[in-house]
C-alpha positions as CSV (number, residue, x, y, z in Angstrom):
1,M,51.5,21.0,-41.3
2,A,50.9,21.1,-37.5
3,I,51.9,24.2,-35.7
4,K,53.8,23.8,-32.4
5,K,52.3,25.4,-29.4
6,Q,54.4,28.3,-28.1
7,I,55.8,28.0,-24.6
8,I,55.1,30.9,-22.4
9,I,57.5,31.3,-19.5
10,H,58.0,35.1,-19.0
11,P,55.5,35.5,-16.1
12,L,57.4,32.9,-14.1
13,F,60.8,34.4,-14.9
14,F,59.6,38.0,-14.2
15,A,58.4,36.7,-10.8
16,I,61.8,35.2,-10.1
17,F,64.1,37.9,-11.5
18,P,63.4,40.8,-9.0
19,V,64.1,38.6,-6.0
20,L,67.3,37.2,-7.5
21,F,68.4,40.7,-8.6
22,I,68.0,42.2,-5.1
23,F,70.1,39.3,-3.7
24,S,72.8,39.4,-6.3
25,H,73.2,43.2,-5.9
26,N,73.2,43.1,-2.1
27,R,75.0,39.8,-1.3
28,A,78.1,41.7,-0.2
29,E,76.2,43.2,2.7
30,A,74.5,40.9,5.2
31,L,72.2,38.7,3.0
32,V,72.4,34.9,2.8
33,I,70.8,32.7,0.2
34,G,68.3,31.1,2.5
35,Q,66.6,34.5,3.1
36,M,65.3,34.4,-0.5
37,A,63.2,31.3,-0.1
38,A,60.0,32.7,1.3
39,P,59.9,35.9,-0.9
40,L,60.7,33.7,-4.0
41,A,57.9,31.3,-3.2
42,I,55.4,34.0,-2.6
43,S,56.3,35.8,-5.8
44,I,56.1,32.7,-7.9
45,I,52.8,31.5,-6.4
46,T,51.2,35.0,-6.7
47,A,52.3,35.3,-10.4
48,L,50.9,31.8,-11.2
49,L,47.6,32.6,-9.5
50,L,47.2,35.9,-11.3
51,W,48.1,34.4,-14.6
52,A,45.6,31.6,-14.1
53,I,42.8,33.9,-13.1
54,L,43.4,36.3,-16.1
55,G,43.7,33.3,-18.4
56,L,40.3,32.0,-17.3
57,V,38.8,35.5,-17.7
58,F,40.3,36.3,-21.2
59,R,40.6,32.8,-22.5
60,N,43.9,33.8,-24.0
61,W,47.1,32.7,-22.2
62,R,49.4,35.1,-24.2
63,K,47.3,38.2,-23.2
64,S,47.0,37.1,-19.6
65,A,50.7,36.4,-19.5
66,L,51.5,39.9,-20.8
67,I,49.3,41.5,-18.3
68,T,50.8,39.4,-15.5
69,S,54.4,40.3,-16.5
70,V,53.6,44.0,-16.7
71,S,52.0,43.8,-13.3
72,L,55.0,42.1,-11.8
73,L,57.5,44.6,-13.5
74,L,55.6,47.6,-12.2
75,F,55.2,46.1,-8.7
76,F,58.8,45.3,-8.3
77,S,60.2,48.3,-10.1
78,Y,58.3,50.9,-8.1
79,G,60.9,51.4,-5.4
80,H,63.6,51.8,-8.0
81,F,61.6,54.5,-9.8
82,Y,61.0,56.2,-6.5
83,S,64.7,56.3,-5.6
84,A,65.7,57.5,-9.1
85,L,63.1,60.3,-9.2
86,T,63.6,61.5,-5.6
87,G,64.4,65.2,-5.8
88,V,63.4,65.5,-9.5
89,T,60.7,68.1,-10.4
90,F,58.9,68.8,-13.7
91,V,57.0,72.0,-14.1
92,G,56.8,72.3,-10.4
93,I,55.6,68.7,-9.9
94,K,57.6,66.6,-7.4
95,L,57.8,63.4,-9.5
96,W,58.8,61.1,-6.7
97,Q,55.7,61.8,-4.6
98,H,53.6,58.7,-4.4
99,R,50.4,60.3,-5.8
100,Y,52.2,61.1,-9.0
101,L,54.3,58.0,-9.2
102,L,51.4,55.7,-8.5
103,G,49.3,57.6,-10.9
104,G,51.9,57.3,-13.6
105,C,52.2,53.5,-13.0
106,G,48.5,53.2,-13.1
107,V,48.2,55.0,-16.4
108,L,50.9,52.9,-17.9
109,F,49.3,49.7,-16.8
110,L,45.9,50.8,-18.0
111,I,47.3,51.6,-21.5
112,I,48.9,48.2,-21.8
113,F,45.9,46.4,-20.3
114,I,43.5,48.0,-22.8
115,W,45.8,47.4,-25.7
116,A,46.3,43.8,-24.7
117,V,42.5,43.2,-24.3
118,K,41.6,44.9,-27.6
119,T,44.4,43.8,-29.9
120,R,43.6,41.1,-32.4
121,R,47.3,40.2,-32.8
122,K,48.3,36.7,-31.6
123,L,51.2,38.2,-29.6
124,D,53.5,35.3,-30.6
125,K,56.4,37.6,-31.4
126,L,56.0,39.7,-28.3
127,T,55.8,36.6,-26.2
128,L,59.0,35.3,-27.8
129,I,60.8,38.6,-27.0
130,L,59.5,38.6,-23.4
131,N,60.5,35.0,-23.0
132,A,64.0,35.8,-24.2
133,V,64.4,39.0,-22.1
134,S,63.1,37.5,-18.9
135,A,65.3,34.3,-19.4
136,V,68.4,36.4,-20.0
137,L,67.7,38.5,-16.8
138,V,67.2,35.4,-14.7
139,I,70.3,33.7,-16.1
140,I,72.5,36.7,-15.4
141,S,71.2,36.9,-11.9
142,L,71.6,33.1,-11.5
143,I,75.1,33.2,-12.7
144,N,76.0,35.9,-10.2
145,T,74.3,34.0,-7.4
146,V,75.8,30.6,-8.3
147,T,79.3,32.2,-8.7
148,Y,78.9,33.8,-5.3
149,T,77.7,30.4,-3.8
150,V,80.7,28.6,-5.3
151,W,83.1,31.3,-4.1
152,R,81.4,31.2,-0.7
153,S,81.9,27.4,-0.5
154,S,85.6,27.5,-1.5
155,T,86.3,30.3,0.9
156,R,84.8,28.4,3.8
157,Q,86.7,25.4,2.8
158,R,90.0,27.3,2.7
159,L,89.3,28.8,6.1
160,Q,88.4,25.4,7.5
161,A,91.5,23.9,6.1
162,A,93.6,26.7,7.6
163,G,92.0,26.1,10.9
164,E,90.6,29.6,11.4
165,G,87.9,29.7,14.0
166,I,89.0,26.3,15.4
167,I,91.0,25.5,18.5
168,P,92.1,22.0,19.5
169,L,90.6,21.1,22.8
170,S,90.2,17.9,24.7
171,A,86.6,17.3,25.5
172,S,85.6,17.4,29.2
173,G,82.3,17.0,31.0
174,P,80.4,19.9,32.5
175,G,82.0,21.3,35.7
176,A,80.8,24.0,38.0
177,Y,80.8,26.5,35.3
178,P,78.5,29.6,35.1
179,D,75.9,30.2,32.5
180,I,77.1,32.8,30.0
181,Y,74.8,35.3,28.3
182,Y,76.3,37.3,25.5
183,I,73.8,40.0,24.6
184,I,74.7,42.2,21.6
185,L,72.7,45.4,21.4
186,D,73.4,46.5,17.9
187,S,74.7,50.1,17.5
188,Y,74.3,51.0,21.2
189,A,76.4,54.1,21.8
190,N,78.7,54.9,24.6
191,A,77.3,57.2,27.4
192,H,79.6,60.0,26.3
193,T,78.2,59.8,22.7
194,L,74.6,59.8,23.9
195,R,75.2,62.9,26.0
196,D,77.4,64.9,23.7
197,I,75.8,64.1,20.3
198,Y,72.3,62.9,21.1
199,N,71.6,65.1,24.1
200,F,70.5,62.0,26.0
201,D,71.5,61.4,29.6
202,N,72.0,57.6,30.1
203,D,73.1,57.8,33.7
204,D,70.0,56.1,35.1
205,F,70.6,53.0,33.0
206,I,74.3,52.9,33.8
207,Q,73.6,53.3,37.5
208,F,71.0,50.5,37.3
209,L,73.7,48.2,35.8
210,E,76.3,49.2,38.3
211,G,73.7,48.8,41.1
212,K,73.2,45.2,40.0
213,G,77.0,44.6,40.2
214,F,77.9,45.2,36.5
215,Y,81.2,46.8,35.6
216,V,80.6,49.3,32.8
217,A,83.7,49.9,30.8
218,S,83.1,53.6,30.3
219,L,86.0,54.2,27.9
220,S,85.4,51.1,25.7
221,C,85.7,51.2,21.9
222,S,84.7,48.7,19.3
223,N,87.5,46.8,17.6
224,Y,85.8,47.2,14.2
225,G,83.3,49.6,12.7
226,F,80.7,47.2,11.3
227,S,78.8,44.2,12.7
228,A,80.4,41.4,10.7
229,P,84.1,42.1,11.5
230,S,83.2,43.2,15.0
231,L,81.4,39.9,15.9
232,A,83.9,37.8,14.0
233,S,86.7,39.4,16.2
234,S,84.9,39.2,19.6
235,L,83.6,35.6,19.1
236,N,87.1,34.4,18.2
237,Y,88.9,36.8,20.6
238,E,91.5,37.8,18.0
239,Y,92.1,40.6,15.5
240,L,91.4,39.9,11.8
241,D,94.7,40.9,10.1
242,Y,95.0,37.4,8.6
243,L,91.8,37.9,6.5
244,R,93.4,40.2,4.0
245,G,93.2,38.3,0.7
246,A,91.5,35.3,2.4
247,D,88.9,35.0,-0.3
248,G,91.0,36.4,-3.1
249,N,89.8,40.0,-2.5
250,T,90.0,42.6,0.2
251,V,86.4,43.9,-0.4
252,G,83.0,42.8,-1.4
253,S,82.0,39.7,0.5
254,S,80.9,38.7,4.0
255,V,81.9,35.1,3.4
256,A,84.9,34.8,5.6
257,L,83.4,37.0,8.3
258,F,80.1,35.0,8.4
259,Y,82.1,31.8,8.5
260,L,84.1,33.0,11.5
261,I,80.9,34.2,13.3
262,E,79.3,30.8,12.9
263,N,82.4,28.6,13.4
264,N,83.7,30.7,16.3
265,K,86.2,29.7,19.0
266,V,83.9,30.7,21.8
267,I,81.3,28.0,20.9
268,K,84.0,25.4,20.3
269,F,85.6,26.1,23.6
270,L,82.4,26.0,25.6
271,K,81.1,22.9,23.8
272,S,84.3,21.1,24.9
273,R,83.3,22.0,28.4
274,G,79.9,20.5,28.2
275,Y,77.9,23.7,27.5
276,T,74.5,23.8,25.8
277,I,74.7,26.4,23.0
278,I,71.6,28.5,22.5
279,H,71.4,30.8,19.5
280,F,68.7,33.4,18.8
281,D,67.9,34.1,15.2
282,S,68.6,37.8,14.7
283,G,67.1,38.2,11.2
284,W,70.6,39.5,10.0
285,G,72.5,37.2,7.8
286,G,75.6,36.8,9.9
287,T,73.7,35.7,13.1
288,E,70.4,34.5,11.6
289,R,71.4,30.9,12.4
290,N,74.2,28.8,13.7
291,R,74.5,25.1,12.8
292,H,76.7,24.4,15.8
293,A,74.0,25.5,18.3
294,D,72.2,22.9,20.3
295,I,69.0,25.0,20.4
296,E,68.1,27.7,17.8
297,I,65.3,30.0,18.8
298,K,63.4,32.0,16.1
299,C,61.3,34.8,17.4
300,G,60.2,36.4,14.0
301,Y,59.4,35.3,10.5
302,G,60.9,38.0,8.4
303,N,64.5,39.0,7.9
304,E,66.7,41.8,6.6
305,F,66.2,40.6,3.0
306,V,62.4,41.1,3.3
307,M,63.0,44.7,4.4
308,V,65.3,45.4,1.5
309,L,63.0,43.8,-1.0
310,A,59.9,45.6,0.3
311,Q,61.5,49.0,-0.3
312,T,61.8,48.2,-4.0
313,T,58.1,47.3,-4.5
314,M,54.8,49.0,-4.8
315,L,54.3,48.3,-1.1
316,L,56.3,51.4,-0.4
317,P,53.4,53.9,-0.6
318,F,51.1,51.7,1.6
319,K,51.7,51.9,5.3
320,R,49.8,48.7,6.2
321,P,52.1,46.2,4.5
322,L,55.2,48.0,5.8
323,N,53.8,48.1,9.3
324,L,53.1,44.3,9.1
325,I,56.8,43.9,8.4
326,A,57.7,46.3,11.2
327,D,55.3,44.4,13.6
328,D,57.3,41.2,12.9
329,A,60.6,43.0,13.6
330,R,59.2,44.4,16.8
331,K,57.9,40.9,17.8
332,R,61.4,39.5,17.2
333,I,63.1,42.0,19.5
334,I,60.5,41.9,22.3
335,D,60.3,38.1,22.2
336,T,64.1,37.7,22.2
337,F,64.4,39.7,25.4
338,A,61.6,37.6,26.9
339,R,62.8,34.2,25.8
340,A,66.4,34.9,26.9
341,A,65.0,35.6,30.4
342,D,62.9,32.4,30.3
343,I,65.8,30.2,29.3
344,S,67.5,30.8,32.7
345,Q,64.8,28.7,34.3
346,E,64.0,26.3,31.5
347,I,67.3,24.7,30.5
348,P,69.5,23.0,33.1
349,G,73.3,22.7,33.0
350,P,75.9,25.2,31.9
351,K,74.7,27.1,28.8
352,F,75.9,29.8,26.5
353,V,73.2,32.1,25.2
354,F,73.9,34.3,22.3
355,A,71.4,36.9,21.3
356,H,72.2,39.6,18.7
357,I,69.4,42.1,19.0
358,N,69.1,44.6,16.1
359,C,68.2,47.5,18.3
360,P,68.6,50.4,18.8
361,H,69.9,50.1,15.2
362,P,67.4,51.4,12.6
363,P,64.7,51.0,11.5
364,F,63.2,53.1,14.2
365,I,60.1,51.1,15.1
366,F,59.8,51.7,18.9
367,G,58.9,54.8,20.8
368,P,60.5,55.4,24.2
369,E,58.0,53.3,26.1
370,G,58.1,50.5,23.5
371,E,55.0,51.8,21.7
372,P,54.9,50.8,18.0
373,L,55.5,53.7,15.6
374,E,53.6,54.2,12.4
375,M,56.0,53.4,9.5
376,D,56.2,55.1,6.1
377,M,59.6,53.6,5.3
378,L,61.6,50.7,6.7
379,S,65.1,51.9,6.2
380,M,68.0,50.3,8.0
381,T,70.5,53.0,6.9
382,K,68.7,56.2,7.9
383,W,70.5,57.3,11.1
384,E,69.8,61.0,10.9
385,K,66.8,61.1,13.4
386,K,68.7,61.6,16.7
387,K,65.5,61.7,18.7
388,A,64.2,58.5,17.2
389,Y,67.5,56.8,18.0
390,S,67.6,58.0,21.6
391,D,63.9,57.0,22.0
392,Q,64.8,53.5,20.9
393,V,67.7,53.5,23.4
394,R,65.2,54.2,26.1
395,F,63.1,51.2,25.0
396,V,66.1,48.9,24.9
397,N,67.1,50.1,28.3
398,S,63.8,49.1,29.8
399,K,63.9,45.6,28.2
400,T,67.5,45.1,29.2
401,E,66.7,46.0,32.8
402,E,63.9,43.4,32.8
403,L,66.2,40.8,31.4
404,V,69.0,41.6,33.9
405,T,66.6,41.5,36.9
406,T,65.5,38.0,35.9
407,L,68.9,36.7,35.1
408,L,70.3,37.8,38.5
409,S,67.2,36.8,40.5
410,D,68.9,33.6,42.0
411,P,71.9,34.6,44.1
412,E,72.9,30.9,44.3
413,K,73.4,30.6,40.6
414,L,74.6,33.9,39.2
415,P,75.5,33.8,35.5
416,V,78.1,35.7,33.5
417,V,76.2,38.5,31.7
418,L,77.8,40.4,28.9
419,I,75.9,43.4,27.4
420,Q,77.9,44.8,24.5
421,A,77.5,46.8,21.3
422,D,79.1,45.6,18.1
423,H,79.6,49.3,17.1
424,G,78.1,52.7,17.7
425,P,75.5,54.7,15.7
426,I,76.3,57.3,13.1
427,S,74.4,60.6,12.6
428,V,76.8,62.2,10.1
429,R,77.9,60.9,6.6
430,G,81.3,59.7,5.8
431,F,81.5,55.9,5.6
432,K,84.1,56.0,2.9
433,N,86.3,58.8,4.2
434,P,85.4,59.1,7.9
435,S,86.1,62.2,9.9
436,D,87.2,62.0,13.6
437,R,83.7,63.0,14.5
438,F,82.3,60.1,12.5
439,L,84.8,57.6,14.0
440,T,84.3,58.6,17.6
441,E,80.5,58.2,17.3
442,R,80.8,54.9,15.4
443,M,83.5,53.2,17.5
444,R,82.7,54.2,21.1
445,I,80.3,51.6,22.6
446,L,78.4,50.3,25.6
447,N,80.3,47.5,27.1
448,A,79.1,46.1,30.4
449,Y,80.1,42.9,32.4
450,F,78.5,41.0,35.2
451,L,81.2,38.6,36.4
452,P,80.5,36.5,39.5
453,G,83.4,36.2,41.9
454,A,86.5,38.3,41.7
455,A,86.7,38.4,37.9
456,G,85.4,41.9,37.9
457,E,88.7,43.1,39.5
458,L,90.5,42.2,36.3
459,L,88.4,44.6,34.2
460,Y,89.4,48.1,33.3
461,P,87.7,51.2,31.7
462,S,89.0,50.8,28.1
463,I,88.6,47.0,27.7
464,S,87.4,46.2,24.2
465,P,85.4,43.2,22.9
466,V,88.5,41.3,21.6
467,N,89.5,40.7,25.2
468,T,86.1,39.8,26.6
469,F,86.4,36.0,26.3
470,R,90.2,36.0,26.9
471,L,89.5,37.4,30.4
472,I,86.5,35.2,31.0
473,F,88.2,32.0,29.9
474,N,91.3,32.8,32.0
475,Y,89.3,33.4,35.2
476,Y,86.6,30.7,35.0
477,F,88.3,28.0,33.0
478,D,91.9,28.4,34.1
479,Q,93.3,29.4,30.7
480,D,96.3,31.5,30.0
481,Y,95.3,33.8,27.2
482,P,97.3,37.1,27.2
483,L,95.2,40.2,26.9
484,L,95.7,41.9,23.6
485,P,96.2,45.7,23.2
486,D,92.8,47.4,22.8
487,K,92.8,48.7,19.3
488,S,90.2,50.0,16.8
489,F,90.3,49.3,13.1
490,Y,88.2,50.7,10.3
491,A,87.5,49.9,6.6
492,G,85.5,52.0,4.3
493,D,83.2,49.2,3.3
494,T,81.0,46.9,5.4
495,T,82.8,43.8,4.2
496,S,86.3,45.1,3.4
497,Y,89.3,43.4,5.0
498,D,91.5,46.3,4.2
499,F,91.5,47.5,7.8
500,Y,93.5,50.4,9.0
501,E,94.0,51.4,12.6
502,V,92.1,54.4,14.1
503,T,92.8,53.9,17.8
504,D,94.4,57.2,18.3
505,R,91.4,58.9,16.6
506,V,88.7,57.4,18.8
507,E,90.2,56.7,22.2
508,F,89.2,59.0,25.1
509,S,91.9,61.7,25.5
510,G,93.1,62.6,29.0
511,N,92.0,59.3,30.5
């Protein structure tokens, strides 16, 4: 009787599972499915190459498959072990230190490798078990991912049907409209915050802006405490009260927020006026791309998902791979500033340029003069290093000054330039139950306007992002949008729609 050949699939599934797992457990943050493509392809190709090489060496596909799967599991689990063991000691040994953790992984791998090489067993039962386990892991992650994708699609359809993010406008050709540059400097603090909390005097930068004709709204606060709701609000010049229950839940998804960012009213309005829409890829899920842009500019290859994934792998102890990722993040930021300046000369006609620059937000990858820093971790959530944050502010200041100088170099064609933070930094804990100290640091922001003509006379110290485009459209496009009360809202989760007002806790007293 002929014996059927056993199918071996677990190396492929163990290559796929870690990437799917990271996405399915972080999708509520700022990750989008497309960000998985490159890491998934690299993981699968590497696994197949390793399996093929080992198969040729050992002339045994089961043994080579086992060694490949163990290698993948150890590689992709290292960061999880590191996080779980941080702070744990045994007989005086700090188990999370890389020399011990790497040593432990090396010993475990060596034991399994030697056993696999020396054993005379056919490994058919073990292969069957590994096939089943890996398949179940992938299927569970796929179900979560597919469920999220379907939910995302239905939510977008409901918002589209409801007309959110859409305004009816009659198309008109380009008039004598100014170029508009909307530059988001992620987590850039208000001057009061920098002085009082970070011991950093930002007067030189503020004076530079004011000397160039900017109005710096010194008492401005963000309308929301996280990037997604903040940008969804400012780009649609409205508050987000209607989102409660929009996707069947009040927490756990960026779907509605990302939809509103991409399908925003600002772009729809300006397109109807003949504007060319230019969108810079930020590397963050909400502003990584915009399908409604006429020109999309990509200044880096990586994204936030790559950083999250790298922290879970055996790359963690090795500075070189982490610094390659940091180099790409640095390139994205530097090139975005440079390309935004070049566009002023390259593209004719009225244009709207949107650049969400993830700086001075962590990771802290720049020194004060823009010098690259040696990285031993690429955390986007470690805010505690106040000096590192203020150094990165110094760097952002210098690049912003260069950009502003270029944009305002032609007095015959002055653009509207908006330099605005989506929210502030945070050097104390308390996301879930924020103190007043937490909220004032988080909500008080840099908010600066260069408005040619007399529009600047309409500005006031406490203007918030929700009113930015209302004021601009009223003055330059003869619209009649009423300015909204400047309010601040917070929710204890990055994607929660359960907002509550904190205006009285963050506004500047006595002003």
